[in-house]
C-alpha positions, -999 to +999 in steps of 0.1 A: +000+003+001+015+035-009+010+059+021+008+096+006+042+122+012+030+140+049+058+171+055+049+195+087+075+227+093+077+234+125+093+274+137+111+276+168+121+310+185+104+335+211+082+308+219+073+281+243+078+257+221+080+245+183+051+258+164+033+239+131+035+264+110+027+245+077+013+213+067+010+196+036+000+157+015+009+145-013+017+174-040+014+203-009+040+177+010+068+180-018+064+217-022+068+222+013+098+198+015+107+219-021+102+253-004+127+241+022+159+230-008+151+257-023+154+273+014+187+250+027+168+248+056+176+204+065+148+183+065+144+154+087+123+119+076+111+106+112+074+095+096+051+087+126+065+126+147+051+135+110+023+120+110+016+134+144+019+161+139+005+168+112-028+162+132-015+196+150-039+231+131-012+267+125+005+282+147-001+252+171+023+244+200+033+212+197+026+190+228+043+188+258+044+146+254+067+156+216+094+176+230+122+156+231+112+140+201+108+171+184+140+190+207+156+159+185+153+167+152+160+202+160+191+195+178+202+173+142+188+208+127+211+232+146+241+204+140+243+194+104+244+241+096+268+246+123+244+262+151+235+257+180+208+265+202+201+306+204+222+322+175+209+336+152+227+319+117+245+295+109+287+298+111+308+300+087 
């Protein structure tokens, strides 16, 4: 059985927890991925996590139960960009 592609984009700034800023299935999911690639935004494939995050509304903070899983994704994102939490831009 072919599962449809799902994509979720998160933003974490001054708010208490990361928030969902984009979510999509099928063609919309691919557009979200394409924009991330074009914008040099790291992508991590975590199917189970994405399915849970896709149930949230836009601008909704992630629930506490997902903090650890999302923290691991964010840590990966910082690491591959040569950043640490609090950095405003990647190190060169």
